[in-house]
C-alpha atoms as one frame of an Amber mdcrd trajectory, in Angstrom:
protein
 -38.402-156.056-108.453 -41.893-155.847-106.962 -44.619-153.741-108.582 -48.069
-153.228-107.078 -50.838-152.650-109.654 -53.946-150.978-108.239 -56.460-152.290
-110.774 -59.152-154.895-111.272 -57.995-158.183-112.774 -59.033-158.904-116.357
 -61.960-161.329-116.718 -60.900-164.672-115.290 -62.062-166.453-118.458 -59.545
-164.688-120.680 -56.321-166.080-119.194 -53.640-164.249-117.203 -53.892-160.486
-116.802 -51.954-158.835-119.684 -50.231-156.352-117.327 -48.846-159.084-115.067
 -47.746-161.061-118.118 -46.017-158.117-119.841 -44.269-156.853-116.681 -43.071
-160.413-116.029 -41.242-160.339-119.390 -39.315-157.304-118.108 -38.387-159.102
-114.873 -40.954-157.334-112.664 -42.875-159.301-110.055 -46.321-157.703-110.363
 -49.303-158.140-108.046 -52.859-156.898-108.680 -55.107-155.509-105.984 -58.684
-154.698-107.074 -59.606-151.184-105.958 -63.130-150.559-107.213 -66.564-152.134
-107.143 -69.211-151.183-109.677 -72.973-151.095-109.359 -74.890-151.008-112.644
 -77.966-148.770-112.828 -80.581-147.466-115.337 -80.240-150.586-117.509 -83.881
-150.472-118.719 -83.376-146.886-119.787 -80.115-147.852-121.495 -81.824-150.559
-123.548 -84.671-148.196-124.493 -82.095-145.795-125.956 -80.180-148.617-127.678
 -83.500-149.651-129.246 -83.712-146.276-131.070 -80.559-146.031-133.220 -82.352
-143.588-135.548 -82.521-141.007-132.742 -78.716-140.825-132.426 -75.677-139.979
-134.530 -73.470-142.608-132.862 -72.084-143.903-129.566 -69.283-142.741-127.248
 -67.519-145.040-124.750 -64.771-143.853-122.415 -64.850-146.859-120.070 -65.032
-150.654-120.299 -67.756-150.548-117.597 -70.205-148.841-119.951 -69.881-151.845
-122.255 -70.289-154.234-119.341 -73.615-152.468-118.701 -74.651-153.128-122.324
 -73.564-156.774-122.066 -75.679-157.205-118.919 -78.661-155.714-120.813 -78.153
-158.089-123.724 -78.084-161.185-121.507 -81.882-161.119-121.464 -83.170-163.321
-124.300 -85.561-160.974-126.077 -83.068-158.119-125.892 -80.230-160.208-127.237
 -82.428-161.341-130.110 -83.461-157.761-130.950 -79.796-156.713-130.858 -78.601
-159.570-133.090 -81.488-159.333-135.579 -81.506-155.625-136.329 -80.185-153.174
-133.721 -76.536-154.169-134.122 -76.632-153.637-137.904 -78.395-150.289-137.531
 -75.846-149.024-134.985 -73.061-150.254-137.254 -73.987-147.596-139.819 -72.936
-145.021-137.184 -69.615-144.423-135.417 -68.784-146.000-132.030 -66.082-143.720
-130.569 -63.807-145.220-127.908 -60.843-144.386-125.670 -58.128-147.061-125.659
 -57.728-150.683-126.693 -59.532-152.326-123.753 -62.743-150.433-124.522 -62.304
-151.018-128.274 -62.086-154.801-127.848 -65.318-154.815-125.790 -67.054-152.763
-128.511 -65.990-155.459-130.991 -67.378-158.157-128.676 -70.888-156.663-128.968
 -70.486-156.618-132.759 -69.690-152.945-133.397 -66.661-151.320-135.051 -64.700
-148.979-132.760 -63.199-145.674-133.931 -60.636-143.422-132.241 -59.057-146.084
-130.008 -55.600-144.543-130.403 -56.833-141.405-128.606 -55.838-142.809-125.213
 -57.714-140.175-123.157 -60.949-138.154-123.131 -59.319-134.901-124.307 -57.861
-136.504-127.424 -61.029-138.467-128.125 -63.046-135.227-127.909 -60.722-133.646
-130.515 -61.084-136.728-132.735 -64.907-136.617-132.495 -64.923-132.860-133.262
 -62.857-133.496-136.409 -65.503-135.942-137.687 -68.890-134.683-136.464 -70.826
-131.637-137.678 -72.347-129.162-135.218 -76.092-129.560-134.506 -76.242-133.097
-135.965 -78.053-135.920-134.093 -76.856-136.402-130.516 -74.199-138.988-129.680
 -75.284-141.422-126.949 -72.750-141.549-124.086 -73.314-144.319-121.487 -70.984
-143.390-118.607 -70.193-143.622-114.901 -71.389-141.337-112.120 -67.810-140.047
-111.681 -67.217-139.178-115.331 -65.003-136.154-115.945 -66.531-133.189-117.747
 -63.708-132.795-120.287 -65.353-134.609-123.214 -68.888-133.208-122.710 -67.464
-129.661-122.342 -65.354-129.791-125.522 -68.255-131.218-127.554 -70.685-128.650
-126.145 -68.307-125.798-127.058 -68.177-127.096-130.646 -71.965-127.449-130.846
 -71.879-131.258-131.052 -74.842-132.683-129.072 -74.089-135.412-126.524 -76.661
-137.304-124.455 -75.082-138.741-121.294 -76.705-141.611-119.402 -75.212-142.768
-116.085 -75.126-146.577-116.177 -72.783-147.382-113.286 -71.614-146.075-109.922
 -68.140-146.558-108.506 -67.438-147.517-104.879 -64.410-148.787-102.974 -63.811
-152.556-103.217 -64.900-154.182 -99.949 -61.569-156.045 -99.456 -59.283-153.149
-100.429 -57.915-152.225 -96.998 -57.374-155.853 -96.018 -55.681-156.689 -99.363
 -53.271-153.734 -99.051 -52.404-154.612 -95.430 -51.680-158.240 -96.266 -49.613
-157.266 -99.345 -47.363-154.928 -97.321 -47.003-157.381 -94.412 -46.178-160.359
 -96.683 -44.278-158.733 -99.582 -42.825-155.640 -97.932 -42.468-152.256 -99.621
 -42.815-152.505-103.437 -40.322-150.780-105.768 -43.253-149.189-107.570 -46.987
-148.608-107.135 -49.074-148.025-110.277 -52.390-146.170-110.114 -54.960-146.891
-112.849 -57.600-144.248-112.050 -58.239-141.076-110.039 -60.621-143.170-107.876
 -57.699-145.500-107.137 -55.708-142.518-105.826 -58.663-141.411-103.711 -59.310
-144.845-102.175 -55.736-146.173-101.758 -53.329-143.340-101.043 -53.954-142.913
 -97.313 -53.644-146.661 -96.672 -50.395-146.847 -98.661 -48.919-143.847 -96.810
 -49.792-145.465 -93.473 -48.444-148.911 -94.443 -45.197-147.550 -95.941 -44.369
-145.149 -93.118 -40.904-143.622 -93.546 -40.215-145.875 -96.550 -42.764-144.076
 -98.761 -39.917-142.091-100.378 -38.420-145.386-101.648 -41.503-146.083-103.795
 -41.708-144.903-107.416 -45.332-143.926-108.076 -46.530-144.378-111.655 -49.724
-143.512-113.557 -51.493-145.342-116.386 -52.350-142.031-118.095 -52.416-138.224
-117.793 -55.764-138.018-115.957 -54.521-140.335-113.210 -51.187-138.484-113.095
 -53.081-135.205-112.505 -55.021-136.791-109.620 -51.732-138.040-108.114 -50.102
-134.609-108.379 -53.186-132.979-106.841 -52.858-135.425-103.916 -49.196-134.464
-103.516 -47.580-137.649-104.882 -44.487-137.264-107.078 -45.210-139.049-110.380
 -42.138-141.029-111.516 -43.642-142.074-114.846 -46.837-141.920-116.891 -47.453
-144.614-119.511 -47.445-143.096-123.021 -50.702-144.904-123.724 -52.758-147.150
-121.418 -51.272-150.489-122.554 -49.203-153.148-120.753 -46.303-152.534-123.201
 -46.148-148.775-122.566 -46.440-149.234-118.807 -43.595-151.794-118.837 -41.413
-149.412-120.882 -42.192-146.507-118.525 -41.446-148.563-115.415 -38.182-149.778
-116.863 -37.040-146.162-117.341 -38.272-145.067-113.897 -36.711-147.990-112.029
């Protein structure tokens, strides 16, 4: 049974993509099509803020891209040295709040200890942060994307917990997206299921998929990696057949098995 995953592949260095591997164990023939391209910005400003751990109460990460931005910063020799010698230890005395396992493992890669990874989405992470932070304490530093949702900042603001957002990446459509979708549908036919991994994925892919599927669109089970993506799908008028309980390959596989 063919499943189309609208997501970026995992880093090539780290072996096969865990979603393709896990779905394969359930007998699904999964294909990845990268949907998004990212442009990193404000990296000097990001490092300036990372150089002042005493000014902040901790860090908040809701996307793996924010950590990619930090890793790009730290590739420069002097910065990497400053991070390894003292900054890392000083940040480690403060919480690094994260959504989900993928972001948590990248936090570990830069030498910090993630907290809140079981939250799974911004709403739940905001609740978790509010249960641990006191109002009017030092601001939490939040490196984020230009398309970030306002859920987490709003909840924290309402509870009086200061958050300092810094936009470190912008999201655009992957240059090969249209071509990749066309060749998938012409070579593989109509998939049993299409899985969206972000609201941006819905925005950039839906029209192409509707056009390529034609009258067969009703044969496709549309699935979401989490509640935020499911909301974007519903808003675009797509029936959501399943939403993964948490954004992991195992939960997606279980959800697809029920839906199909």
